[in-house]
N, C-alpha and C positions, 0 to 999 in steps of 0.2 A: 128300352130299359133307362136307368136313372143313375145318375152318380151324387154319392155323398160325402161329405168331407167331414171326417171326424177328428178331435184334440184328443190326445190319448197321452196320458201321463204313465211314466214308472217304466219307460223302456230306455232301456242305459247301451244294447250292444246290439250285436247281429244277430245274435240268438233269439232277443226281444222282437226284433222284428220280422224274422220267420217264423216266431211262435204267432204274431196276430195276425199275419196274411195265412198262415197256413188252419187256423180255426176260422177265420174269415169264409175262407173257401170251402169248409166242412158244409157251409148251409146253401141246401140248393135253391139256387135261381142268381146265386154270385158270380157273376161272369169272370170278375178279376177284383184283385186285392191289391194296391201300392202304397207300400210305408214308408213315410218318409222319418227316420229314426232324428235328425236334427231338427225337423220343422217339427215333431211331436203330434205328428198326422199321420191318417190314412186313407187315400182316397177309395173308394169300393163303388164296383158298377155291379148293378144287381137289378133282377128281373121285380116291381114291385108287387107282380101279379101273385109273386111264389114267395117273397121273402119282406117283410116289413125292420122299418129301420130300427125299431126296438130291439128285434132280433139280432139285428147287427150288433149291437152295442151290447147286450148281454153276454154273446159268446167271446167278446173283449172282456168283459169283466171275468167270466168264468176262465179265463185264460191267464188272469192275476193281474190286470192292468185296470187304469180309472179312465172311464171316458168323460172327457168334461162338456159341460153344455147339453 
């Protein structure tokens, strides 16, 4: 299991937080996703054998948010 911290722009409310968490959890290999609304970030716990960091970023972008870095 690996952990990835992502900086995310565009989140402004609890709905945004839930949308990002749910989007990440749709990917096979994501064990957990914790979004910090105030910190504009997400901590994702995932199996690198099942999902790649680029896929994590892509699903956040598809949900309508910007991943920095």
